[in-house]
Each structure stands twice: as C-alpha cells, then as structure tokens.
PLY file of the C-alpha trace (Angstrom):
ply
format ascii 1.0
element vertex 151
property float x
property float y
property float z
element edge 150
property int vertex1
property int vertex2
end_header
7.53 -2.42 41.65
6.09 -2.60 38.13
5.50 -6.33 38.59
3.24 -5.75 41.58
0.79 -3.91 39.33
0.56 -6.92 37.03
0.37 -9.39 39.90
-2.51 -7.49 41.46
-4.48 -7.69 38.18
-6.84 -10.68 38.33
-6.79 -12.96 35.28
-9.52 -12.29 32.75
-10.07 -8.68 33.77
-8.56 -7.17 30.65
-10.84 -5.21 28.35
-11.21 -6.24 24.71
-9.19 -3.18 23.66
-6.37 -4.15 26.04
-6.35 -7.69 24.66
-6.19 -6.41 21.07
-3.42 -3.98 21.99
-1.42 -6.75 23.66
-1.95 -9.15 20.76
-0.80 -6.71 18.08
2.12 -5.49 20.17
3.15 -9.13 20.64
2.92 -9.82 16.90
4.81 -6.66 15.96
7.61 -7.66 18.34
7.75 -11.12 16.77
7.85 -9.56 13.29
10.55 -7.15 14.43
12.66 -9.98 15.81
12.34 -12.11 12.68
13.08 -9.16 10.39
16.20 -8.24 12.34
17.42 -11.85 12.44
17.12 -12.06 8.66
18.81 -8.67 8.31
21.71 -9.81 10.47
22.17 -13.35 9.17
20.92 -13.44 5.56
22.54 -11.32 2.90
19.34 -11.08 0.85
17.62 -8.89 3.46
18.83 -5.36 4.23
17.21 -2.99 6.72
19.00 0.31 7.28
18.40 0.71 11.02
16.29 -0.35 13.97
13.64 2.37 13.58
13.07 1.37 9.96
12.78 -2.29 10.99
10.23 -1.35 13.68
8.16 0.66 11.20
8.45 -2.17 8.67
7.22 -4.67 11.30
4.23 -2.44 12.06
3.40 -2.00 8.36
3.80 -5.74 7.77
1.47 -6.58 10.65
-1.20 -4.13 9.50
-1.07 -5.39 5.92
-0.96 -9.07 6.90
-4.00 -8.61 9.14
-5.82 -6.77 6.34
-4.96 -9.61 3.94
-6.30 -12.20 6.37
-9.51 -10.21 6.86
-10.10 -10.00 3.10
-9.27 -13.68 2.63
-11.65 -14.74 5.42
-14.45 -12.55 4.10
-14.16 -14.02 0.61
-13.80 -17.56 1.97
-16.96 -17.07 4.03
-18.78 -15.94 0.89
-17.81 -19.12 -0.95
-18.54 -21.29 2.12
-22.15 -20.12 1.95
-22.39 -21.49 -1.61
-22.70 -25.16 -2.43
-21.15 -27.24 -5.14
-17.77 -28.00 -6.59
-17.43 -24.68 -8.40
-17.79 -22.81 -5.10
-15.05 -24.93 -3.53
-12.76 -24.44 -6.52
-13.48 -20.71 -6.56
-12.75 -20.51 -2.83
-9.41 -22.27 -3.28
-8.40 -20.17 -6.27
-9.44 -16.90 -4.64
-7.58 -17.79 -1.44
-4.43 -18.59 -3.38
-4.74 -15.40 -5.48
-5.27 -13.22 -2.42
-2.44 -14.76 -0.42
0.01 -14.63 -3.34
-1.11 -11.26 -4.70
-1.02 -9.68 -1.28
2.71 -10.42 -1.01
3.27 -8.34 -4.15
1.17 -5.54 -2.70
2.93 -5.68 0.68
6.36 -5.75 -0.95
5.45 -2.70 -3.04
4.02 -0.91 0.01
7.32 -1.48 1.85
9.18 -0.19 -1.19
7.02 2.94 -1.36
7.20 3.57 2.39
10.91 2.92 2.92
12.60 2.94 -0.49
16.20 1.73 -0.33
16.11 1.56 3.48
14.51 -1.90 3.23
15.63 -4.24 0.48
14.91 -7.85 -0.35
17.38 -9.12 -2.93
17.58 -12.20 -5.07
15.44 -13.79 -7.75
12.27 -12.07 -8.95
13.40 -8.71 -7.54
13.45 -10.02 -3.99
10.01 -11.60 -4.02
11.35 -15.02 -3.02
13.38 -13.56 -0.13
10.35 -11.57 0.98
8.08 -14.63 0.90
10.66 -16.60 2.91
10.69 -13.82 5.53
6.88 -13.67 5.67
6.61 -17.45 6.02
9.20 -17.34 8.82
7.21 -14.57 10.54
3.97 -16.55 10.30
5.69 -19.72 11.57
7.23 -17.81 14.50
3.87 -16.26 15.38
2.10 -19.63 15.24
4.83 -21.38 17.22
4.73 -18.78 20.00
0.92 -18.86 20.04
1.10 -22.65 20.38
3.42 -22.28 23.39
1.13 -19.63 24.89
-1.92 -21.89 24.54
-0.06 -24.89 25.97
0.76 -22.86 29.09
-2.95 -22.32 29.82
0 1
1 2
2 3
3 4
4 5
5 6
6 7
7 8
8 9
9 10
10 11
11 12
12 13
13 14
14 15
15 16
16 17
17 18
18 19
19 20
20 21
21 22
22 23
23 24
24 25
25 26
26 27
27 28
28 29
29 30
30 31
31 32
32 33
33 34
34 35
35 36
36 37
37 38
38 39
39 40
40 41
41 42
42 43
43 44
44 45
45 46
46 47
47 48
48 49
49 50
50 51
51 52
52 53
53 54
54 55
55 56
56 57
57 58
58 59
59 60
60 61
61 62
62 63
63 64
64 65
65 66
66 67
67 68
68 69
69 70
70 71
71 72
72 73
73 74
74 75
75 76
76 77
77 78
78 79
79 80
80 81
81 82
82 83
83 84
84 85
85 86
86 87
87 88
88 89
89 90
90 91
91 92
92 93
93 94
94 95
95 96
96 97
97 98
98 99
99 100
100 101
101 102
102 103
103 104
104 105
105 106
106 107
107 108
108 109
109 110
110 111
111 112
112 113
113 114
114 115
115 116
116 117
117 118
118 119
119 120
120 121
121 122
122 123
123 124
124 125
125 126
126 127
127 128
128 129
129 130
130 131
131 132
132 133
133 134
134 135
135 136
136 137
137 138
138 139
139 140
140 141
141 142
142 143
143 144
144 145
145 146
146 147
147 148
148 149
149 150
C-alpha cells in the first residue's frame, strides 16, 4: 500500500526541500552502514551502540558538508585570481582545509560522544578515522555513480 503512493508520484515532481531531505538521508544511511561495518569488522573502531552510531553518522555528514562548503568557497576565491601563486594557494588551502577538518571532526566526535565512539591506533586514532572517512566518501561516490547510471 505504501508503494502505491510512490508509484503515483510522477518523476520530477519533488520539491527542492524534498530532494535535499532525500539526499542527506541517503548519505547518513551510507555513513551509518560504513561506520557499523568498521565497528563490527575492524578492531580500531569502537561504537558503543546503534543510536550512537546513528548520531555519529549525522554529525559526520553535517561536518563533512560544512567542510566541503568552506573548501569550495575558498577554491572559488582563488579561481577568480590569476597566476601561479593563486593556483598554489588554492592547492595548499584545499589540502589544509581537508586535512585540518579531519582533526576538527574527530575532536567534535570526541566532545559529543566521549568514550562511546573511539578510533584507536597510531596518532590517537587519526589514521583509523581518516580510513573510515575515505571509505565513507568512496561508498557515497560509488552509490551515486550507480544511481546516475540507472538514469
């Protein structure tokens, strides 16, 4: 019965807010899945329970989107400039933002969840955390690729 509601909805009739809601829900579910897979199968990631992993996935998605927005804004600033120094500055600022943001996100998770979420290993878990974030981004991009290929 629930499927009939979706089947009756013509394609392309979703509002912008509905599309954004769907997109972020989709990404949070991907993040949740990847986090729980690492928790289950890799000893360097510990998440106390499902609710904590869901909240962690939401926090991760919000902070990753904020990081991307900042990175794009700064990249656009340097794109408007000409010359080699602008290109070098763009590359260095992008690297600094993307690397520095992982430290900020890791600390935000630590503040929000304390010992309920732990990334262990070298550099106080930074390497494990970066591996998880890279896996999340790869999973998101892979599933987006599939979605686009189905169009």
